[in-house]
SERO-4910 file (N, C-alpha, C, O; in steps of 0.05 Angstrom, whole numbers):
BEGIN
 pado doro    nc1    nc2    nc3   cac1   cac2   cac3    cc1    cc2    cc3    oc1    oc2    oc3
  Met    A    256    300   -580    265    282   -558    265    297   -532    275    320   -531
  Gly    A    253    286   -511    251    299   -485    279    302   -472    298    289   -481
  Leu    A    280    319   -452    305    325   -438    317    299   -427    340    294   -430
  Arg    A    299    283   -414    310    258   -401    322    239   -422    343    228   -417
  Met    A    308    236   -445    318    218   -466    343    229   -478    361    214   -486
  Thr    A    345    255   -481    369    268   -492    393    262   -475    414    254   -485
  Val    A    389    265   -449    411    260   -430    419    230   -431    443    224   -432
  Leu    A    399    212   -431    405    183   -432    420    176   -458    438    160   -458
  Ala    A    411    188   -480    424    182   -506    453    192   -505    471    178   -515
  Ala    A    458    215   -494    485    226   -492    502    208   -475    525    203   -482
  Leu    A    491    198   -453    507    180   -436    514    155   -451    536    144   -449
  Gly    A    494    144   -466    499    119   -481    520    123   -502    538    106   -505
  Val    A    520    145   -517    540    150   -537    567    153   -524    587    143   -534
  Gly    A    568    167   -501    594    171   -487    606    144   -478    630    140   -481
  Val    A    589    127   -468    599    101   -458    609     84   -481    630     71   -479
  Leu    A    594     83   -503    601     66   -525    626     76   -539    642     60   -550
  Ala    A    630    103   -539    653    114   -553    678    113   -537    700    115   -548
  Ala    A    676    109   -510    700    109   -493    714     82   -494    701     62   -493
  Pro    A    740     83   -495    755     57   -494    753     46   -466    749     60   -447
  Cys    A    757     19   -465    755      5   -439    776     17   -420    799     20   -427
  Gly    A    768     24   -396    786     35   -376    792     64   -380    806     76   -364
  Gly    A    783     76   -403    789    104   -408    766    123   -404    769    147   -409
  Phe    A    743    113   -395    719    130   -392    722    146   -366    727    135   -345
  Asn    A    718    172   -368    720    190   -345    693    205   -342    687    223   -358
  Ala    A    677    196   -322    650    208   -319    651    237   -312    632    252   -318
  Ser    A    673    247   -301    675    275   -294    674    293   -319    667    317   -317
  Asn    A    681    282   -342    681    298   -366    652    307   -373    648    327   -387
  Leu    A    632    291   -364    605    297   -371    594    322   -358    574    333   -367
  Thr    A    607    332   -338    598    355   -323    612    381   -331    607    402   -321
  Lys    A    631    379   -350    645    403   -359    626    421   -375    608    412   -388
  Gly    A    631    447   -373    613    467   -385    610    466   -415    591    476   -426
  Asp    A    630    454   -429    629    454   -458    616    429   -470    616    425   -494
  Asn    A    605    411   -453    591    388   -464    561    389   -458    552    408   -445
  Leu    A    547    369   -467    518    369   -466    507    372   -438    489    388   -433
  Leu    A    517    355   -419    507    356   -392    513    383   -379    496    393   -363
  Gly    A    536    393   -384    543    419   -373    524    441   -382    515    458   -367
  Lys    A    518    440   -408    500    460   -420    472    456   -409    457    475   -404
  Met    A    464    430   -405    438    425   -394    436    436   -365    415    447   -357
  Gly    A    458    433   -350    458    443   -323    456    474   -322    441    485   -305
  Glu    A    470    487   -341    468    516   -342    440    525   -349    430    544   -338
  Ala    A    428    510   -368    400    517   -376    381    514   -353    363    530   -350
  Ala    A    385    493   -338    367    488   -315    370    511   -294    350    519   -282
  Glu    A    394    520   -290    399    542   -271    385    568   -281    373    582   -266
  Lys    A    387    572   -308    374    596   -319    344    594   -317    330    613   -312
  Ala    A    333    570   -320    304    565   -317    295    571   -289    274    582   -284
  Glu    A    312    562   -270    305    567   -241    304    597   -235    288    606   -219
  Glu    A    321    612   -249    322    641   -245    297    655   -255    291    678   -247
  Cys    A    281    641   -272    257    653   -283    236    659   -262    218    675   -266
  Lys    A    238    647   -238    220    652   -217    221    682   -208    202    692   -195
  Lys    A    243    695   -215    246    724   -209    225    741   -223    221    764   -216
  Leu    A    213    729   -244    194    745   -260    166    744   -246    148    758   -255
  Asp    A    163    729   -225    137    727   -211    135    750   -192    136    746   -167
  Val    A    133    774   -203    131    799   -187    108    816   -197     97    811   -219
  Glu    A    101    836   -182     81    855   -191     91    869   -217    113    880   -216
  Pro    A     76    868   -239     85    881   -263     85    912   -260     69    923   -244
  Ala    A    101    925   -276    100    954   -277     73    962   -289     60    946   -303
  Val    A     64    987   -283     38    996   -293     37    995   -324     17    987   -336
  Ala    A     60   1003   -337     61   1002   -366     58    974   -376     45    969   -397
  Glu    A     70    954   -362     67    926   -370     39    917   -366     28    901   -383
  Glu    A     26    926   -345     -2    918   -340    -20    929   -362    -38    915   -371
  Tyr    A    -16    954   -369    -32    966   -390    -28    951   -417    -47    947   -432
  Ala    A     -3    944   -423      2    931   -448    -12    904   -449    -25    897   -469
  Leu    A    -10    889   -428    -24    863   -426    -54    866   -428    -67    852   -443
  Gly    A    -64    885   -413    -93    890   -412   -104    898   -440   -125    889   -448
  Gly    A    -89    915   -454    -98    923   -480    -99    900   -500   -117    898   -516
  Ala    A    -78    882   -498    -78    859   -516   -101    840   -510   -114    830   -528
  Leu    A   -107    835   -484   -130    818   -476   -156    831   -484   -174    817   -493
  Ala    A   -158    857   -482   -183    871   -489   -189    867   -519   -212    863   -526
  Ile    A   -169    868   -535   -173    864   -564   -184    836   -569   -202    832   -585
  His    A   -172    816   -555   -182    788   -557   -212    787   -550   -228    775   -564
  Phe    A   -219    799   -527   -246    797   -517   -266    809   -537   -287    798   -542
  Val    A   -259    833   -547   -277    846   -566   -280    831   -592   -302    828   -602
  Gln    A   -258    821   -602   -259    806   -628   -275    781   -626   -292    776   -643
  Arg    A   -271    765   -605   -285    740   -604   -314    743   -594   -330    725   -595
  Gly    A   -320    767   -583   -347    772   -574   -365    785   -596   -388    792   -590
  Gly    A   -354    788   -620   -370    799   -641   -367    829   -645   -383    841   -659
  Gly    A   -347    841   -632   -343    870   -634   -359    885   -614   -376    874   -600
  Leu    A   -355    911   -613   -371    928   -596   -398    934   -608   -401    934   -632
  Val    A   -418    939   -591   -445    945   -600   -443    973   -614   -432    992   -604
  Leu    A   -456    974   -638   -456    998   -653   -484   1009   -657   -503    994   -654
  Glu    A   -485   1035   -662   -512   1047   -668   -522   1035   -694   -506   1027   -711
  Ala    A   -548   1035   -698   -560   1027   -724   -551   1047   -745   -548   1071   -738
  Pro    A   -548   1039   -770   -540   1058   -791   -562   1079   -795   -585   1073   -791
  Pro    A   -554   1102   -804   -574   1124   -808   -593   1116   -830   -587   1101   -848
  Lys    A   -617   1128   -829   -638   1122   -849   -642   1145   -869   -664   1149   -879
  Asp    A   -621   1160   -874   -623   1183   -892   -609   1179   -919   -601   1198   -932
  Gly    A   -606   1153   -926   -592   1147   -951   -562   1145   -949   -549   1142   -970
  Thr    A   -552   1146   -925   -522   1145   -922   -515   1119   -907   -496   1118   -891
  Gln    A   -529   1097   -914   -525   1072   -900   -497   1061   -904   -487   1045   -888
  His    A   -484   1069   -925   -458   1058   -931   -436   1071   -915   -413   1063   -917
  Gln    A   -442   1092   -900   -422   1104   -883   -417   1086   -859   -435   1072   -851
  Pro    A   -392   1087   -849   -386   1070   -825   -405   1077   -802   -411   1100   -797
  Arg    A   -415   1057   -788   -432   1061   -766   -416   1072   -742   -393   1065   -738
  Arg    A   -429   1090   -727   -416   1102   -704   -419   1084   -680   -439   1070   -677
  Pro    A   -399   1084   -662   -402   1068   -638   -426   1078   -622   -435   1101   -624
  Gly    A   -438   1059   -607   -462   1066   -591   -454   1086   -569   -451   1078   -546
  Glu    A   -452   1111   -576   -441   1131   -558   -458   1133   -533   -447   1133   -510
  Ala    A   -484   1136   -536   -501   1140   -512   -500   1115   -494   -498   1118   -469
  Leu    A   -500   1092   -506   -498   1067   -491   -472   1065   -475   -472   1059   -451
  His    A   -450   1069   -489   -424   1067   -476   -419   1089   -456   -405   1085   -436
  Asp    A   -430   1113   -461   -427   1134   -442   -441   1126   -416   -431   1131   -394
  Tyr    A   -465   1114   -418   -480   1106   -395   -465   1084   -379   -462   1087   -355
  Val    A   -456   1064   -393   -441   1042   -379   -416   1053   -367   -408   1044   -345
  Asn    A   -402   1071   -380   -377   1082   -369   -383   1100   -345   -367   1101   -326
  Thr    A   -406   1114   -345   -413   1131   -322   -418   1113   -297   -408   1119   -275
  Val    A   -433   1092   -301   -439   1073   -278   -413   1060   -270   -407   1058   -246
  Gly    A   -397   1050   -289   -372   1036   -282   -352   1053   -269   -339   1045   -249
  Lys    A   -347   1077   -279   -326   1094   -268   -334   1104   -240   -316   1109   -223
  Asn    A   -359   1108   -235   -368   1115   -208   -361   1093   -189   -352   1099   -166
  Leu    A   -365   1068   -197   -358   1045   -179   -328   1043   -176   -318   1039   -154
  Ala    A   -313   1046   -198   -284   1044   -198   -271   1065   -180   -250   1061   -168
  Ala    A   -284   1088   -179   -274   1110   -162   -276   1103   -133   -261   1115   -116
  Gln    A   -292   1084   -125   -294   1075    -97   -273   1054    -91   -270   1046    -67
  Ser    A   -259   1044   -111   -241   1022   -107   -213   1031    -98   -208   1055    -98
  Pro    A   -196   1012    -90   -169   1019    -82   -151   1028   -106   -128   1036   -101
  Arg    A   -162   1026   -130   -146   1034   -154   -162   1054   -171   -168   1048   -194
  Pro    A   -169   1076   -159   -186   1095   -174   -172   1110   -197   -186   1121   -214
  Thr    A   -146   1110   -197   -132   1125   -217   -125   1110   -243   -113   1121   -261
  Leu    A   -133   1084   -244   -129   1069   -269   -146   1083   -291   -166   1095   -285
  Glu    A   -137   1080   -315   -153   1091   -338   -175   1071   -345   -174   1057   -365
  Trp    A   -196   1071   -328   -217   1051   -331   -232   1055   -357   -239   1077   -364
  Thr    A   -237   1033   -371   -251   1033   -396   -272   1011   -396   -266    988   -391
  Phe    A   -297   1019   -402   -320   1000   -401   -332    999   -429   -334   1019   -443
  Gly    A   -340    975   -437   -352    972   -464   -373    950   -464   -374    933   -446
  Val    A   -390    951   -485   -410    930   -489   -404    914   -514   -402    925   -536
  Ile    A   -400    888   -511   -394    870   -533   -420    859   -545   -439    853   -530
  Asp    A   -420    857   -571   -445    850   -585   -450    820   -585   -454    807   -606
  Asp    A   -451    809   -561   -457    780   -557   -485    777   -547   -492    785   -525
  Lys    A   -502    766   -564   -531    764   -558   -538    738   -543   -561    735   -534
  Gln    A   -519    720   -542   -525    693   -531   -518    689   -502   -533    677   -487
  Gln    A   -495    700   -494   -484    694   -467   -487    718   -448   -480    740   -455
  Phe    A   -497    712   -424   -497    732   -403   -469    731   -391   -464    714   -374
  Asn    A   -452    750   -399   -424    747   -392   -411    774   -388   -420    795   -398
  Ala    A   -390    774   -372   -374    798   -368   -345    790   -364   -340    769   -352
  Val    A   -327    806   -374   -298    799   -372   -283    824   -365   -293    847   -369
  Ser    A   -259    821   -355   -242    844   -348   -213    837   -353   -206    813   -354
  Ala    A   -197    857   -357   -169    854   -362   -153    874   -346   -163    895   -339
  Pro    A   -127    867   -340   -110    886   -325   -110    913   -338   -113    915   -363
  Gly    A   -106    933   -322   -105    961   -333   -132    974   -332   -134    998   -339
  Gly    A   -153    960   -324   -179    972   -321   -198    969   -344   -216    986   -349
  Tyr    A   -195    948   -360   -213    942   -382   -236    924   -373   -230    902   -362
  Val    A   -260    932   -377   -284    916   -368   -304    916   -391   -311    937   -402
  Phe    A   -313    892   -398   -333    889   -420   -356    872   -410   -352    852   -396
  Ile    A   -380    880   -418   -404    863   -413   -417    857   -439   -413    871   -459
  Ser    A   -431    835   -440   -444    827   -465   -470    842   -468   -482    851   -449
  Arg    A   -479    843   -493   -505    854   -499   -527    840   -484   -546    853   -475
  Lys    A   -523    814   -480   -543    798   -465   -547    808   -437   -569    807   -426
  Val    A   -525    818   -425   -527    829   -397   -547    852   -397   -565    853   -379
  Leu    A   -544    871   -415   -562    894   -415   -590    888   -424   -608    903   -419
  Glu    A   -594    865   -437   -621    856   -444   -634    842   -421   -658    837   -421
  Ser    A   -618    835   -400   -628    818   -379   -631    831   -352   -649    824   -336
  Val    A   -613    851   -346   -614    863   -319   -640    879   -316   -651    890   -336
  Glu    A   -650    881   -291   -676    893   -286   -674    922   -277   -692    937   -280
  Asn    A   -651    929   -266   -647    957   -257   -617    964   -257   -601    946   -263
  Glu    A   -611    988   -252   -583    997   -253   -566    984   -231   -542    981   -234
  Gly    A   -579    977   -209   -565    963   -188   -553    937   -197   -531    930   -190
  Gln    A   -569    922   -212   -559    896   -223   -537    900   -242   -517    885   -242
  Leu    A   -539    921   -259   -517    927   -278   -492    935   -262   -470    926   -268
  Ala    A   -496    951   -241   -473    959   -224   -460    935   -211   -435    934   -208
  Gly    A   -476    915   -204   -464    891   -191   -446    876   -210   -424    867   -202
  Val    A   -455    873   -235   -439    859   -255   -413    874   -260   -391    862   -260
  Leu    A   -414    901   -263   -390    917   -268   -372    917   -243   -347    915   -246
  Ala    A   -384    918   -220   -368    919   -195   -352    893   -191   -330    893   -182
  His    A   -364    871   -199   -351    844   -197   -326    844   -214   -305    834   -206
  Glu    A   -329    854   -239   -305    855   -257   -285    875   -248   -261    870   -251
  Ile    A   -293    897   -238   -275    917   -226   -258    904   -204   -234    908   -202
  Ala    A   -272    888   -188   -258    875   -166   -237    856   -176   -215    854   -164
  His    A   -242    841   -197   -222    823   -209   -197    839   -217   -174    829   -212
  Val    A   -201    862   -228   -178    879   -236   -163    889   -212   -138    887   -211
  Val    A   -177    899   -192   -165    910   -168   -150    889   -153   -128    894   -143
  Leu    A   -161    865   -151   -149    843   -137   -127    829   -154   -114    811   -144
  Lys    A   -124    838   -179   -103    828   -197   -104    798   -201    -83    784   -201
  His    A   -128    787   -204   -131    759   -208   -118    750   -235   -105    730   -236
  Ala    A   -122    766   -256   -111    759   -282    -80    761   -282    -66    748   -296
  Ile    A    -70    779   -264    -41    782   -262    -28    757   -252     -6    750   -259
  Arg    A    -42    743   -234    -32    717   -224    -29    698   -247     -9    683   -249
  Gln    A    -49    697   -264    -48    679   -287    -26    688   -307    -12    671   -318
  Tyr    A    -23    714   -310     -2    724   -328     26    717   -317     43    710   -333
  Asn    A     30    720   -291     56    714   -280     63    685   -283     86    678   -289
  Asp    A     43    667   -280     48    639   -285     57    634   -314     75    619   -319
  Thr    A     44    648   -332     51    645   -361     78    657   -366     94    645   -381
  Lys    A     84    679   -354    110    692   -358    133    675   -349    153    672   -363
  Val    A    131    663   -325    152    646   -314    155    621   -331    177    612   -337
  Lys    A    132    609   -339    133    585   -356    147    591   -383    164    575   -392
  Thr    A    140    613   -395    152    620   -421    182    625   -418    198    617   -435
  Cys    A    190    638   -396    218    643   -391    233    617   -388    255    614   -398
  Lys    A    222    598   -373    235    572   -369    238    557   -396    258    545   -401
  Met    A    217    558   -412    218    544   -438    240    557   -456    254    543   -470
  Ala    A    242    584   -454    263    597   -470    290    590   -460    309    586   -476
  Ala    A    294    587   -434    320    580   -422    328    552   -431    352    546   -434
  Met    A    308    534   -434    314    506   -441    314    503   -472    317    480   -482
  Gly    A    309    525   -486    309    523   -515    285    510   -527    285    500   -549
  Glu    A    262    511   -512    238    497   -521    216    517   -530    194    509   -538
  Ala    A    222    543   -529    203    563   -537    210    575   -564    234    581   -569
  Val    A    191    579   -582    196    592   -608    191    622   -604    169    632   -607
  Leu    A    213    636   -598    212    664   -593    233    678   -609    253    666   -617
  Ser    A    229    704   -614    249    719   -629    274    724   -611    271    723   -586
  Pro    A    297    729   -622    321    735   -606    316    758   -586    326    758   -564
  Gly    A    301    778   -596    295    801   -579    278    793   -555    283    803   -533
  Ala    A    259    776   -559    242    767   -537    258    751   -517    254    755   -493
  Val    A    275    733   -526    292    717   -508    310    736   -492    314    732   -468
  Ala    A    321    756   -506    339    775   -492    325    791   -471    335    796   -450
  Leu    A    299    798   -477    284    814   -458    277    797   -433    279    807   -411
  Leu    A    270    772   -437    264    754   -415    289    750   -398    288    749   -374
  Ser    A    312    747   -411    337    742   -397    345    766   -381    354    764   -358
  Ser    A    343    790   -393    351    814   -379    333    820   -355    341    831   -335
  Ser    A    307    812   -357    288    818   -335    295    801   -311    289    810   -288
  Lys    A    307    778   -315    315    761   -292    337    774   -275    338    770   -251
  Ser    A    354    790   -288    375    804   -273    367    832   -264    382    845   -250
  Gly    A    343    840   -272    332    866   -264    312    863   -242    315    848   -223
  Asp    A    289    878   -245    269    877   -225    246    857   -231    226    856   -217
  Gly    A    250    842   -253    230    822   -259    207    831   -277    191    815   -285
  Thr    A    206    857   -283    185    868   -300    194    868   -329    218    866   -335
  Leu    A    174    870   -347    180    869   -376    170    894   -390    148    904   -383
  Asp    A    186    905   -409    177    926   -426    165    914   -451    179    911   -471
  Leu    A    140    906   -450    127    892   -471    124    908   -496    120    897   -518
  Asp    A    124    935   -494    122    952   -517    145    948   -536    143    954   -560
  Lys    A    168    938   -526    191    934   -543    189    908   -559    202    906   -580
  Glu    A    173    890   -550    171    864   -563    141    856   -567    130    840   -551
  Pro    A    128    866   -588    100    860   -592     95    830   -595     74    820   -587
  Gly    A    114    816   -607    111    787   -610    109    773   -584     93    755   -580
  Leu    A    126    780   -565    125    768   -538     99    776   -524     87    759   -511
  Leu    A     91    800   -527     66    809   -516     43    792   -526     26    783   -510
  Gly    A     42    787   -552     21    771   -564     21    742   -553      0    731   -548
  Ser    A     45    731   -551     48    704   -541     39    702   -512     24    684   -505
  Leu    A     47    720   -495     40    720   -467     10    724   -463     -3    712   -446
  Ala    A     -1    742   -480    -30    748   -478    -47    724   -485    -66    717   -472
  Glu    A    -39    710   -506    -54    686   -515    -52    664   -494    -72    650   -488
  Asp    A    -28    660   -482    -26    639   -461    -41    647   -436    -53    630   -423
  Thr    A    -41    673   -429    -57    682   -406    -87    678   -411   -102    670   -393
  Leu    A    -95    683   -436   -123    679   -443   -131    650   -440   -153    644   -432
  Gly    A   -112    632   -447   -118    604   -443   -124    596   -415   -142    580   -409
  Leu    A   -108    608   -396   -113    603   -368   -139    616   -359   -154    605   -343
  Phe    A   -144    640   -369   -168    655   -362   -193    639   -370   -213    638   -355
  Asp    A   -192    626   -393   -215    611   -403   -222    587   -386   -243    575   -388
  Lys    A   -203    578   -370   -208    556   -352   -225    564   -328   -235    547   -313
  Gly    A   -228    590   -324   -244    600   -302   -228    607   -277   -207    595   -272
  Asn    A   -238    626   -262   -225    633   -237   -232    612   -215   -251    597   -218
  Ser    A   -215    612   -195   -220    593   -173   -244    603   -156   -252    626   -158
  Lys    A   -255    585   -140   -276    593   -122   -268    616   -104   -284    635    -99
  Glu    A   -244    615    -93   -234    636    -75   -234    663    -90   -241    684    -78
  Met    A   -225    663   -115   -224    688   -130   -252    700   -134   -256    724   -131
  Glu    A   -271    682   -140   -298    691   -145   -311    702   -119   -325    722   -120
  Phe    A   -306    689    -97   -317    699    -72   -304    726    -65   -318    743    -55
  Glu    A   -278    728    -69   -265    754    -64   -277    776    -81   -282    798    -71
  Ala    A   -282    770   -106   -293    791   -124   -321    798   -117   -329    821   -118
  Asp    A   -337    778   -108   -364    784   -100   -365    802    -75   -381    820    -73
  Lys    A   -347    796    -56   -346    812    -32   -338    841    -38   -351    860    -28
  Met    A   -318    845    -55   -310    872    -62   -332    886    -78   -335    910    -76
  Ala    A   -346    871    -95   -367    882   -111   -389    894    -92   -399    916    -97
  Ala    A   -395    879    -71   -415    890    -52   -404    915    -38   -419    934    -34
  Gln    A   -379    915    -32   -367    939    -19   -369    963    -38   -377    985    -29
  Leu    A   -362    959    -63   -362    981    -82   -391    991    -86   -395   1015    -89
  Met    A   -410    973    -87   -438    981    -91   -448    998    -68   -460   1019    -72
  Val    A   -442    989    -44   -450   1005    -20   -437   1032    -20   -450   1052    -15
  Ser    A   -411   1033    -27   -397   1059    -27   -409   1078    -48   -409   1102    -45
  Ala    A   -419   1066    -70   -430   1083    -92   -460   1088    -88   -472   1102   -104
  Gly    A   -471   1076    -67   -499   1082    -61   -519   1062    -71   -543   1066    -70
  Tyr    A   -509   1039    -82   -527   1019    -93   -533    997    -72   -517    992    -54
  Asp    A   -556    986    -74   -564    964    -56   -552    938    -66   -559    929    -87
  Pro    A   -533    926    -51   -520    901    -60   -539    878    -63   -533    857    -75
  Asp    A   -563    880    -51   -583    858    -54   -592    855    -83   -600    833    -91
  Asp    A   -589    877    -99   -596    875   -127   -577    855   -141   -585    840   -158
  Tyr    A   -552    857   -134   -532    839   -146   -537    810   -137   -535    791   -153
  Arg    A   -544    807   -111   -550    780   -101   -573    768   -116   -573    744   -123
  Arg    A   -594    784   -121   -617    774   -136   -610    766   -164   -621    747   -175
  Leu    A   -592    781   -176   -583    775   -203   -569    748   -204   -574    732   -222
  Ile    A   -551    744   -185   -536    718   -184   -556    695   -180   -554    674   -193
  Ala    A   -576    700   -163   -595    678   -157   -611    670   -181   -620    647   -183
  Lys    A   -616    688   -200   -632    680   -223   -616    671   -247   -628    664   -268
  Thr    A   -590    672   -245   -573    663   -267   -574    632   -270   -579    618   -250
  Thr    A   -567    622   -293   -565    594   -298   -538    584   -289   -518    598   -295
  Glu    A   -537    562   -276   -511    551   -267   -492    547   -291   -501    538   -312
  Asn    A   -467    554   -287   -447    550   -308   -435    522   -307   -423    515   -286
  Thr    A   -439    507   -328   -427    480   -328   -399    479   -339   -385    459   -334
  Thr    A   -391    500   -353   -364    500   -365   -343    500   -343   -322    487   -346
  Phe    A   -347    516   -322   -327    519   -301   -336    505   -275   -328    513   -253
  Ser    A   -352    484   -278   -364    471   -254   -343    462   -234   -349    462   -210
  Ser    A   -320    454   -242   -300    444   -224   -286    466   -208   -275    461   -187
  Arg    A   -286    490   -219   -272    513   -206   -291    535   -197   -287    546   -175
  His    A   -311    540   -212   -329    562   -207   -348    555   -184   -360    533   -184
  Pro    A   -353    573   -165   -371    566   -143   -400    566   -152   -407    578   -172
  Ser    A   -417    551   -139   -445    550   -146   -458    576   -139   -449    591   -121
  Lys    A   -480    582   -152   -494    607   -146   -505    607   -118   -507    628   -106
  Ser    A   -513    584   -108   -524    583    -81   -502    590    -60   -508    604    -41
  Asp    A   -478    580    -65   -456    587    -46   -450    617    -48   -445    630    -27
  Arg    A   -450    628    -72   -445    657    -75   -466    673    -61   -460    693    -48
  Val    A   -491    665    -64   -513    680    -52   -511    679    -21   -514    700     -8
  Lys    A   -505    656    -10   -502    653     19   -480    671     30   -483    684     50
  Lys    A   -457    671     16   -435    687     25   -441    717     23   -433    733     40
  Leu    A   -455    725      2   -462    753     -1   -482    761     21   -479    783     32
  Ile    A   -501    744     27   -520    751     49   -505    754     75   -510    773     90
  Ala    A   -487    736     81   -471    737    105   -454    762    106   -452    775    127
  Tyr    A   -442    769     84   -425    793     84   -441    819     86   -434    836    103
  Thr    A   -462    821     71   -478    846     73   -491    849    101   -494    871    110
  Ser    A   -497    827    113   -508    828    140   -487    838    160   -494    852    179
  Ser    A   -462    831    155   -440    839    173   -435    869    171   -422    881    188
  Leu    A   -444    882    149   -440    911    145   -458    927    163   -452    951    169
  Lys    A   -480    916    172   -499    931    188   -488    934    216   -481    914    230
  Ala    A   -487    958    225   -475    964    251   -492    954    274   -517    956    273
  Lys    A   -480    943    294   -494    935    318   -500    960    334   -487    981    331
  Glu    A   -519    958    352   -527    981    367   -503    993    383   -489    978    397
  Gly    A   -499   1018    379   -477   1031    394   -450   1029    380   -430   1040    389
  Glu    A   -449   1016    356   -424   1013    342   -425   1030    316   -446   1036    306
  Phe    A   -401   1036    306   -399   1052    281   -395   1033    258   -377   1016    258
  Ala    A   -411   1036    237   -409   1018    214   -387   1027    195   -383   1051    190
  Glu    A   -372   1007    185   -350   1014    167   -362   1025    141   -351   1044    129
  Leu    A   -384   1013    132   -397   1022    108   -427   1027    115   -440   1009    125
  Ala    A   -436   1051    110   -464   1058    116   -483   1044     97   -479   1046     73
  Thr    A   -502   1030    107   -521   1015     90   -549   1029     90   -568   1018     78
  Glu    A   -551   1052    101   -577   1066    100   -578   1083     75   -558   1095     66
  Gly    A   -602   1085     64   -606   1102     41   -596   1091     15   -593   1105     -4
  Leu    A   -590   1065     14   -581   1053    -11   -604   1052    -31   -627   1050    -24
  Arg    A   -597   1053    -57   -617   1056    -78   -617   1033    -97   -597   1018   -100
  Ser    A   -639   1030   -111   -642   1011   -133   -653   1027   -157   -676   1023   -165
  Pro    A   -637   1044   -169   -647   1062   -190   -654   1047   -215   -642   1026   -221
  Pro    A   -672   1057   -231   -680   1044   -256   -658   1048   -277   -640   1064   -274
  Leu    A   -660   1032   -297   -641   1034   -320   -647   1059   -336   -669   1068   -337
  Asn    A   -626   1069   -349   -629   1091   -368   -639   1080   -394   -623   1073   -411
  Thr    A   -665   1079   -398   -676   1065   -421   -669   1080   -447   -667   1067   -468
  Ala    A   -665   1106   -446   -658   1121   -471   -630   1112   -480   -626   1109   -504
  Ala    A   -612   1108   -461   -585   1099   -468   -584   1071   -479   -567   1064   -495
  Leu    A   -604   1055   -469   -605   1026   -477   -622   1022   -502   -625    999   -510
  Ala    A   -633   1043   -513   -651   1040   -536   -639   1025   -559   -654   1011   -574
  Val    A   -613   1027   -563   -600   1015   -586   -600    985   -584   -598    971   -605
  Ile    A   -604    973   -560   -603    944   -558   -627    933   -543   -634    909   -546
  Arg    A   -640    949   -527   -661    938   -509   -686    932   -525   -699    950   -536
  Ser    A   -694    906   -526   -718    898   -540   -736    881   -523   -753    867   -533
  Gly    A   -732    883   -497   -748    867   -479   -730    853   -459   -705    853   -462
  Thr    A   -741    840   -440   -725    826   -420   -718    798   -429   -732    786   -446
  Gly    A   -695    789   -419   -686    762   -426   -682    746   -401   -685    756   -379
  Val    A   -674    721   -405   -668    704   -382   -638    705   -377   -622    699   -395
  Ala    A   -630    713   -354   -601    715   -348   -588    688   -348   -599    668   -338
  Lys    A   -565    687   -360   -549    663   -361   -520    669   -354   -507    684   -368
  Asp    A   -510    658   -333   -484    664   -323   -463    646   -337   -463    622   -333
  Ser    A   -446    659   -353   -425    643   -366   -398    653   -357   -377    647   -370
  Lys    A   -397    668   -335   -372    678   -324   -359    658   -305   -338    663   -294
***
């Protein structure tokens, strides 16, 4: 029964049970009856807005780690080396060390140019052969699909994909979605509508009277619930503004690391339009136009000092030896981000 119907039912019972001339409406607002308790719950729910704050770094890492596990699992796991051919095929396959070392080298170089260089940045390749996709999670987790590395033409294009995801982390776009989830869960718990452990309810309650952050390591169940709900919002796609912000910062990071941002623009231009996020995700033509305008603005006018130097930018080739475990030819890029 919804809150409104519960209150109406309570009023009906109260009226029918009261003798004529003896009904006192003021009794309905006392703290020990239904309406009083409903009012107290509503006040507690309103206090949940205090949780809409910057999470502590430990909280960010906990959330990011949980989301990273989701990304890897549903993407088919991490790319692994082929099993050895010396009769030991039944031994566990080793992670694609050369491949992941290469992606981490490119990614960490870009992340070092960002406003959050000290995060424990982690980059990986998910064994998704179908979708040209990349995802990121708070705490510095960035994953690209196998299809990305089968499709990019040079290291500059790879750098662009990684830089875009780094930007999402730096700009804390997923944190906004997480905070929405955290406040909503807190409100549901306050109204008695959330299925949470007593410890989780107590943690949410105590955070309202504190600084608004959560120690998620104490409540794995709450962490799992918040991560799944955040993932649900994530899957709806980022807003146009978020994507434009990430593209702009990606170009900044590429220039700072010595890559030509035009490589990233060319990659976006050849991707297939995403129909899943069509209502929220910007079109590739709009993204390309904004990138052209932004990179043009970086070029210093005569007699002026450029904020970012655009001379000597490179478009280095891919490390084919590192990509040998997956590279079997070029593919057609398909943007599912």
